[in-house]
DRENMARVO-712221 format. One record per residue: x, z, y of N, C-alpha, C in turn. Coordinates in steps of 0.001 Angstrom, whole numbers, plus 500000, padded with zeros to 6 digits. Layout:
BEGIN
XZYXZYXZY
...
//
This chain:
BEGIN
519584491857506939520717491230506223520492491289504714
520006492443504245519732492552502824518681491574502353
517591491456503205516517490546502833517011489115502673
517914488671503571518440487335503487519240487095502199
520087488065501861520863487954500638519959487877499410
518915488695499430517991488718498283517325487354498126
516942486776499245516270485502499163517218484443498592
518473484503498959519447483515498492519726483656497002
519726484915496506520017485111495092518830484894494195
517621485054494744516438485063493882516255483767493107
516654482640493698516478481374493020517286481263491742
518481481894491729519350481735490553519200482876489555
518886484086490032518915485220489120517580485504488447
516432485178489117515157485533488515514933484822487179
515489483603487043515248482835485834515750483555484598
516745484402484732517307485054483539516371486108482979
515266486423483657514293487333483084513325486621482157
513343485291482206512430484539481372513055484322479990
512194484387478973512648484156477607511658483177476942
512194482285476106511373481434475292511647481731473824
510603482157473106510767482512471705510007481472470834
510722480976469837510110480089468847509952480877467593
508702481155467226508456482085466117507817481307464958
508265481594463761507736480991462533507187482071461602
505978481855461158505354482747460210505438482106458841
506108482740457867506255482110456537504926481663455903
504962480583455149503733480023454577503022481062453683
503805481896452937503128482877452080502369483920452891
502919484260454090502222485232454995500942484593455505
501026483307455838499855482613456346498776482578455249
499181482253454020498234482165452919497592483509452650
498409484557452641497889485887452397496847486276453464
497177485995454719496260486312455828495000485425455723
495201484187455283494042483257455179493058483774454128
493572484220452989492691484733451927491868485935452438
492547486780453187491872487987453715490781487569454697
491073486632455590490094486159456575488922485496455868
489206484700454866488154483964454141487242484981453434
487813486012452804486997487033452145486060487723453131
486585488039454286485776488723455291484658487816455811
485003486539456025483961485623456503482904485408455407
483343485247454150482424484998453055481381486119452918
481794487321453282480918488482453120479794488504454168
479986487745455251478966487855456310478329486516456707
478917485366456329478302484085456735477072483788455869
476201482984456412474993482597455701475039481075455495
474981480639454194475009479231453837473782478979452924
472956478005453254471789477692452420472205477394450974
471485478036450029471754477802448626472662478855448019
473175479745448831474072480795448342473586482152448829
473662483122447906473299484495448285474361485083449207
473970486043450043474975486684450944476141487250450140
477366486904450571478573487411449883478961486566448710
478249485527448408478572484710447236479014483295447613
479322483062448886479749481727449309481161481490448786
481429480391448074482765480127447553483820480023448633
485009480589448367486080480562449359486414479148449824
486402478178448890486774476803449284485779476256450326
484486476651450150483475476177451109483681476845452473
484022478118452439484296478824453709485460478181454446
486509477829453685487695477229454286487387475906454983
486483475119454407486184473805454961485087473871456024
483962474551455690482863474596456662483173475439457898
483963476477457709484239477402458813485727477339459186
486318476165459124487742475980459372488156476474460785
487275476181461795487617476598463148487618478131463259
486680478784462586486621480255462623487845480865461913
488200480244460791489354480726460030490614480585460905
490766479452461523491940479229462357492021480253463491
490864480491464163490863481421465301491237482844464825
490689483222463681490971484564463157492424484719462800
493045483647462234494454483666461887495324483809463138
494984483030464187495696483102465454495652484517466024
494454485102466038494258486433466621494994487504465837
495150487305464518495790488322463684497307488141463595
497760486910463364499202486671463100500096486630464335
499570486034465417500406485911466599500817487267467180
499889488197467441500308489500467970501266490248466988
500962490128465696501769490853464705503223490346464674
503378489018464646504726488475464516505466488413465874
504696488357466966505339488465468274505907489879468451
505123490886468071505591492263468199506839492491467293
506799491915466094507934492027465213509194491431465812
509046490251466439510175489581467080510709490385468255
509764490924469049510165491730470209510960492942469784
510515493586468683511228494780468211512598494427467647
512640493316466900513927492859466328514971492554467398
514504491919468500515432491524469581515558492608470617
514842493720470431514902494849471358514601494394472798
513487493662472918513068493144474231512085494087474887
512251494281476207511311495066476986510433494113477788
509322493737477168508441492676477746507678493252478953
507596492407480005506773492763481176505796491611481387
504636491987481905503618490979482159502960490525480849
502217489443480953501475488910479782502170487675479240
502559487684477964503210486519477367502273485294477375
502886484108477468502125482863477441502388482162476115
501335482050475279501469481465473944501203479953474020
502077479166473519501885477716473558502310477100472229
501989475798472054502425474997470918502172475659469569
500931476046469343500559476670468064500404475569467004
501203475643465950501087474696464830500633475453463591
499468475079463088498899475775461904498195474746461045
498904474408459959498344473433458974498284474115457612
497262473742456799497114474382455471498373474200454635
498816475313454027499957475304453146501296475251453854
501318475257455194502544475176455954502809476476456721
504064476742457043504374477908457906503659477713459251
503296478808459864502701478746461217503826478862462236
503755478022463228504786478047464277504105478154465641
504724478909466538504208479013467910505371479362468847
505178479041470123506197479286471155505612480302472141
506496481229472554506069482234473519506984482179474743
506372482091475915507062482205477197506785483622477735
507832484358477970507599485727478467508728486160479390
508549487283480022509570487881480874509959489261480334
511204489609480547511692490930480103512217491674481278
512186493029481159512767493874482208514276493642482278
514815493642483482516270493360483618517136494528483139
518293494192482657519301495214482323520065495535483630
520029496810483958520682497226485232521881498116484900
523051497697485360524238498506485206524492499221486545
524229500530486555524316501273487812525748501326488335
525887500995489614527131501199490324527142502661490854
528268503189491298528320504542491856527272504708492988
526429505698492851525384505878493816525460507237494538
526362508103494081526633509330494820527673509049495878
527669509861496908528691509746497957528599508453498748
527401507852498820527211506702499701527308507185501154
527737506326502045527894506687503444526630506246504220
526112507171505017524879506821505790524982507427507188
524612506704508236524602507257509575523477508320509663
523823509489510161522849510559510288523332511558511318
522414511977512172522728513002513171521613514043513143
521966515309513062520956516359513070520161516279514374
518827516221514262517994516068515472518076517278516410
517885517012517677517839518065518720516573517916519510
515924519044519805514724519034520630515035519506522029
514710518721523027515021519083524412513844519835525048
514146520497526181513109521204526900512065520200527431
512526519013527813511595517989528306510586517609527245
511045517518526002510116517161524914509124518278524616
509580519506524701508655520657524513507626520663525607
508063520420526844507129520399528012506126519260527839
506619518091527439505694516940527260504629517228526202
505035517862525097504078518206524062503073519243524543
503554520200525308502689521205525887501699520606526833
502160519661527656501263518990528576500190518150527826
500598517582526686499649516789525917498539517700525365
498918518883524912497923519876524432497011520261525575
497619520456526757496856520820527942495839519720528312
496310518457528203495442517329528516494215517288527602
494468517584526317493350517567525350492307518624525655
492709519687526342491779520780526633491247520698528102
491429519553528702490955519363530061489455519368530099
488915519810531206487460519765531459487179518749532582
486048518060532476485691517060533465484467517529534226
484672517868535490483628518459536327482915517350537115
481586517336537025480804516356537757480781516662539260
481043515655540075481100515826541537479779515404542162
479584515794543387478398515348544137478471513819544250
477302513170544238477264511698544311477978511174545574
478841510189545335479588509499546437480193508265545850
480733507324546630481397506134546096482639506541545306
482843505879544178484014506152543345485289505674544039
486383506433543858487641506116544490488793506318543549
490000505904544002491202506047543167491358507479542657
491659507592541354491904508879540748490650509511540145
489477508970540492488238509513539902488106509116538413
487307509886537696486912509538536335485449509099536395
485176507827536203483838507317536302483191507353534917
482053508071534807481268508094533578480312506893533627
480573505933532730479868504651532813479167504324531482
477920503810531594477246503255530442477538501751530437
478040501256529308478480499881529251477741499058528162
477411497857528490476961496881527507477915495675527620
478383495159526498479312494022526532478712492822525835
479017491646526407478470490382525905479611489378525718
479481488516524706480503487485524521480181486320525473
481035485259525370480858484136526318479586483372526074
478940483567524890477665482916524648476495483769525067
476784484980525628475696485852526092475172486786525037
475802486821523864475323487704522776475859489106522999
474952490120522838475351491500522946476267491838521781
477462492340522086478447492680521034478798494162521017
478337494923522019478651496343521996477880497104523056
477594498384522738476892499227523683477482500631523604
477858501215524736478389502571524803477631503355525836
477075504508525391476263505284526285477038505934527422
478298506337527115479109506932528200480583506747527874
481293506124528826482735505948528728483360506499529995
484455507270529858485162507761531021486265506776531390
486169506209532597487162505240533064487939505858534227
489229505980534045490122506562535077490467505495536082
489832505531537240489981504459538229491383504472538823
492040503297538798493366503163539355494493503535538415
494174504001537218495235504392536278495926503159535703
497213503322535353497951502222534711497352501837533386
496682502789532747496067502526531433494707501844531540
494201501685532749492878501074532964493052499609533339
492375498715532660492427497302533019492030497065534464
492761496258535213492491496079536645491054495687536945
490434494883536083489064494440536360488082495622536409
488307496633535574487437497807535605487678498592536893
488926498779537282489220499524538522488574498798539738
488805497466539799488303496696540964486798496699541061
486118496683539947484659496563539971483933497907540032
484567498989539532483923500308539608484240501030540870
485406500690541513485767501364542777484696501015543837
484170502043544460483169501851545518481757501970545041
481529501956543707480165502149543189479769503623543265
478479503853543453477954505229543483477089505463542268
476924506725541843476070507024540690474707506402540820
474251505790539742472925505111539730473026503621539949
474167503125540490474310501709540739474713500975539466
474324499676539436474663498824538276475390497601538764
476207497036537870477016495871538199477394495095536977
477557493767537143478054492926536043479397492267536443
480314492189535526481607491601535791482255491145534478
483238490224534610483950489741533431485341490387533341
485756490592532080487070491141531795487742490259530770
488963489749531101489754489046530120490844489949529584
490802490216528312491789491091527705493122490360527489
494246491028527779495565490394527585495756489979526129
496599488956525934496869488474524568497533489529523725
498294490431524372498990491468523601498252492819523642
496941492754523900496128494009523976496207494738522642
496250496066522714496422496893521516495398496685520440
494147496443520816493057496212519841493012494735519524
493382494358518318493467492926517928492117492236518054
491006493000517873489677492383517968489343491926519368
490001492532520377489736492175521777490845491318522378
492019491314521804493153490622522422492851489161522710
493074488754523964492879487368524348491433486960524589
490485487869524394489062487540524549488553487863525960
487498487169526349486796487443527612485394487954527296
485061489095527902483763489704527741483105489930529079
481792489829529068481025490175530309480393491526530105
480555492405531104480043493746531007478914493989532005
477926494749531516476910495325532398477189496804532489
477540497277533679477935498705533845476939499429534735
476633500680534294475805501564535114476588502832535315
476912503145536576477679504360536875476766505579536805
477066506466535903476234507644535656476674508830536497
477985509043536630478495510163537364479955509980537701
480416510727538711481836510764539062482353512138538725
483500512180538007484045513455537532485466513641537952
485858514907538008487219515298538294487803516071537090
489023515691536735489667516354535591490312517671536069
489995518749535305490605520036535657491395520507534412
492666520759534583493521521219533504493594522740533471
493610523332532268493726524788532164495120525246532618
495185526467533107496471527006533501497337527332532299
498651527122532465499590527449531359499934528917531442
499296529721530631499556531139530600499325531672529190
499424532995529050499270533587527705497831533412527188
496901533386528082495463533205527694495305531798527095
495922530805527696495882529412527178496485529392525790
497642530044525603498288530070524280497383530672523214
496672531742523584495754532393522625494583531474522266
494143530641523220493023529715522904493505528569522043
494762528135522186495276527067521393495406527469519913
495870528722519700496032529182518334496325530675518324
496802531138517215497080532579517067498450532909517679
498567532723519011499823532992519697499621534127520698
500567535038520742500457536176521633500919535888523040
501686534805523213502169534482524543502464532992524636
502665532552525867503005531136526087504382530836525483
505319531796525582506625531587524995506548531375523476
505654532096522840505492531959521389504973530576521047
504022530075521880503494528734521679504628527701521858
505441527904522886506548526954523097507489526889521870
507779528029521315508671528090520160508066527347518954
506739527518518764506115526799517676506138525297517916
505961524887519169506041523486519509507450522954519225
508480523769519562509846523353519304510096523179517824
509600524111517007509799524013515561509070522820515019
507856522579515483507067521420515033507773520126515374
508244520004516587508985518770517020510227518575516145
510921519673515857512146519571515056511826519087513634
510726519596513058510317519154511717510002517652511757
509280517226512784508935515808512904510179514925513006
511096515352513881512344514604514093513181514552512818
513275515689512143514041515726510881513469514806509850
512139514821509740511489513932508764511790512468509093
511636512047510345511881510655510738513330510306510522
514239511208510911515700510891510783516067510755509298
515517511644508443515815511558507003515222510259506413
514012509907506868513424508678506365514237507473506741
514742507439507955515578506308508397516872506268507566
517465507425507341518704507468506541518415507030505101
517299507488504536516969507109503156516695505614503032
516079505041504091515862503577504076517189502831504034
518172503323504805519492502700504805520208502852503461
519968504024502812520547504206501475519946503240500462
518664503033500559518000502080499670518565500673499874
518751500281501139519319498960501442520727498829500831
521518499916500955522857499873500336522782499737498822
521875500483498228521738500432496752521394499018496299
520460498388496979520027497036496603521197496057496807
521912496210497901523047495303498191524146495443497155
524289496667496592525336496909495586525035496313494220
523742496113493925523332495705492597522726494297492621
523256493408491818522720492062491691522141491923490268
520825491894490192520170491731488894518881490956489079
518409490308488049517183489489488142515947490366488214
514899489769488783513631490501488915512531489624488289
511748490145487368510660489352486756509616488977487788
509127487755487652508051487274488503506821488183488436
506556488740487240505411489618487054505480490822488019
506680491404488115506876492518489039506676492107490493
507211490942490837507058490413492191505574490181492523
504857489565491583503417489308491820502635490570492042
502936491626491219502246492877491403502524493476492782
503806493432493206504180494001494474503563493216495629
503532491881495500502919491054496537501427491361496683
500745491512495561499335491853495604499108493179496284
499982494152495972499869495483496601500085495409498095
501123494641498527501407494487499936500255493829500691
499671492802500091498580492111500758497337492970500848
497065493759499817495934494698499892496123495698501002
497356496253501127497646497201502182497578496534503558
498037495283503643498007494542504901496564494421505432
495666494006504581494257493838505000493566495154505193
493837496161504324493228497444504433493590498112505754
494857497968506195495308498591507451494575498002508645
494034496813508506493292496174509574491807496230509389
491380496915508328489950497057508083489273495739507766
489987494833507122489467493479506852489294493299505355
488146492710504974487914492321503603488572490943503398
489617490860502528490323489603502374489425488449501910
488286488810501269487384487782500815486621487121501961
486636487775503113485848487289504250486646486403505168
487938486187504892488772485377505781489368484212505003
489622483129505724490264481939505126491758482099505290
492465482192504178493906482457504230494624481486503296
495765481021503743496657480236502870497441481274502066
496905481636500896497508482722500134498956482438499726
499220481199499351500581480874498903501567481039500031
501178480576501226502037480725502391502231482193502768
501143482950502701501231484371503037502116485107502062
501980484782500778502839485398499760504326485055499983
504571483819500317505970483428500567506567484204501730
505727484457502760506224485174503939506525486631503587
505896487148502547506097488549502156507076488692500996
507614487585500508508379487613499269509696488412499406
510420488251500518511683488989500661511463490482500630
510433490909501349510120492342501371509723492853499980
508930492034499263508520492411497934509728492521496988
510651491582497113511830491589496273512675492867496543
512817493236497811513524494450498150512828495659497536
511510495741497706510736496884497188510861497010495665
510763495892494967510827495928493502512210496342493057
513262495780493646514606496145493264514866497612493531
514417498114494707514588499504495034513893500393494037
512664500032493656511880500837492675512589500882491331
513104499747490873513784499721489587515073500548489613
515804500490490715517028501270490860516764502748490905
515758503150491695515417504565491811514946505095490485
514201504295489728513742504702488392514912504911487452
515884504004487526517078504111486669517884505350487019
518052505612488302518789506798488721518070508091488306
516746508076488438515944509215488051516093509517486547
516140508456485752516345508608484298517721509290484053
518718508762484723520077509297484473520195510724484952
519570511091486061519722512425486641518673513418486153
517757512929485302516703513806484754515715514267485817
515423513424486788514511513765487860513063513390487435
512151514354487503510766514111487117509847514779488120
508616514309488179507581514976488954506993516099488081
506921517296488618506375518421487863504859518431487931
504248519144486989502782519267486985502330519902488303
503051520904488768502717521576490009502740520630491194
503727519757491235503822518801492360502682517819492352
502315517334491203501168516430491081499893517155491463
499747518414491023498538519193491352498428519399492851
499554519641493509499508519836494964499031518557495691
499477517425495170499052516165495791497585515916495558
497080516253494387495672516108494078494856516992494995
495322518223495189494604519176496088494638518660497527
495727518064497948495841517524499325494815516364499501
494742515514498505493797514393498576492362514872498562
492107515931497778490754516502497712490353517049499095
491306517766499755490986518281501096490767517145502083
491599516138501969491490514992502873490161514277502710
489705514118501486488444513401501224487244514364501201
487549515660501400486478516690501323485717516651500032
486478516621498965485882516569497608486360517780496819
485611518063495757486006519124494835487256518659494096
488213519617493870489494519259493248489285518676491870
488353519259491088488101518772489723487561517342489773
486636517112490712486057515774490846487100514767491268
487979515177492189489042514279492651489999513939491512
490383514938490703491268514701489578490639513731488595
489334513918488325488654513035487384488633511590487926
488387511458489196488364510103489800489738509465489702
490772510225490018492123509676489972492514509303488537
492100510094487573492383509771486156491702508466485775
490430508317486183489665507075485863490337505852486495
490906506040487674491542504919488392492975504683487905
493475505570487048494856505465486617495836505809487729
495349506580488715496179506866489895497104508071489723
496821508933488740497689510096488549499119509662488172
499236508643487386500553508147486988501275507595488205
500547506879489105501154506334490300501614507475491235
500810508517491302501185509693492140502463510336491611
502531510530490280503744511085489686504962510175489934
504757508842489835505857507906490042506335508004491484
505394508091492452505771508161493855506555509466494158
506076510560493582506780511841493782508193511773493207
508317511178492008509624511029491372510570510181492247
510051509108492791510864508271493662511309509017494916
510407509787495503510793510564496696511842511618496385
511716512260495222512701513256494803514082512576494576
514024511382494038515287510637493812515933510270495137
515114509875496122515654509561497453516264510822498098
515577511940497922516114513217498418517470513512497773
517555513242496471518804513466495748519917512594496357
519619511345496595520604510443497152521044510876498535
520066511335499343520404511802500686521280513019500637
520955513970499772521729515220499694523157514936499226
523366513885498426524708513590497871525409512493498694
524809512076499796525449511044500628526382511689501654
527356510922502102528268511370503179527649510957504509
527288511930505326526655511644506599527741511445507668
527630510323508386528580510051509436527830509956510764
528485510246511897527799510147513188527189508764513416
526039508788514007525335507495514268523891507661514009
523198506558514041521750506569513722520908506884514951
//
C-alpha cells in the first residue's frame, strides 16, 4: 500500500527538488579574470617573433580566444555557482547541469544552472508509533526438529554389499550431463541420490531403482519450471549415470556422548537448552526486523516530501547491482531493457530513499551516531569473513570509501532500534 501511494505522489512532488538558477557575473569581474588568464597564457604560449613571456596581451586575446574562454568558464562558473548556492542556502545533490553560457567581450557573463537540492523534511511525531509485535516462543517440536537436523548432518553412510538399488537406498552415482545438443555441461564424480525420496526427481528414482553397482545407464530429466536452481529450471538434460555403490544412512544416537561431539556440552539436556536459546535469538531477530519494517512503512506514509532524482538513480543502481550479484550474473553479459528494469524497481527505490532520509533526520535530532568501536567490530567481522588481516581489510575499505557506508548503516540500524524501543507494541504480527 505504501509503494502505491509513493508512486502516485512521485510525479507531483519530485519536481520541487529541481532548481533553475540564472547567474550573472558582473562585467568588471569578467574583465579582472580575463586579465589574469591572459597573463598566465602569455607566460607560457609560444608565438613566432616574440620571446617567451613577451607576447602582447591583445594578441593573446585574439589568437587564443578559445583558450581564454575555456579558462574563464572553468574559473568563473564554479566560483559564482558556489557563491549563489551559499547565498540561497541550497543543499545541492548530484551534479549541476550548466547550460546557456553567454560570454562576450566587455559584457557580463551569464549562465543557467539546472540542479537538484535535498528536500526539507518536517518531522512528524515518530515516538510512540503503534506496531504489531508478539514476543517469540520456542516450542519443544522446534527444538526437536533442530536437534534432528544436527543429527542428520552427522549421519554416516555405510556401503552395503552389491545388490539392486531399492526404495530408501542412497545411491552413490557418477554423473555426466549433456544438453539437448549433446554438449557436455557437467560432470560429478559422486552424488548421493536418495531413491524414492520426495526431494529426488522422479526420473532419477525410476532410472536408478534396480541398478546394481558397476552398471551404467543413460536417461533424460526435465526439470520443473519452478525448480529451485534457476539455471536448471525448465531445462531438459541427458544424463550418463554409473552406479558406484549402494549405501545406508546411519544416524548417531541422541545421548550425552553425541552432545559432547557437537560442542562443549556436558549433556544432551545442555545441548537442548542451547538450541532453545539459539532458536529464540533467531526468532527475536526476525520478529524485530518485521516490526521495524512496519515502522519504516509508517514513517514514510506519515511524511510527504520530494525526492531528488539523483538519490533515486543512486538507489536504483545499488538495487540492480545487488540483484545481479545475488544471482552471480555479470550485468554486462546479459541483454536487459535497463529502462524497463529501473521502472519496475522504482517504487522500492523511492521507499528506500525516503526511509533513509527520515532515519538520518531522526538520528540527527536524537544524537544517534555510530561509535568508533562499533565500526571497528564490523571491520573485524568482515576481516574474519574474508580471512584477511584486520589492518589490510581496513585499508581496503578506506580506499573503497566503504567505512563511511558502514558507519551510516550502523547509524540507521541504531535509529531503527530506537524507534522500536519507543514504539507501542500491540498483539499481532
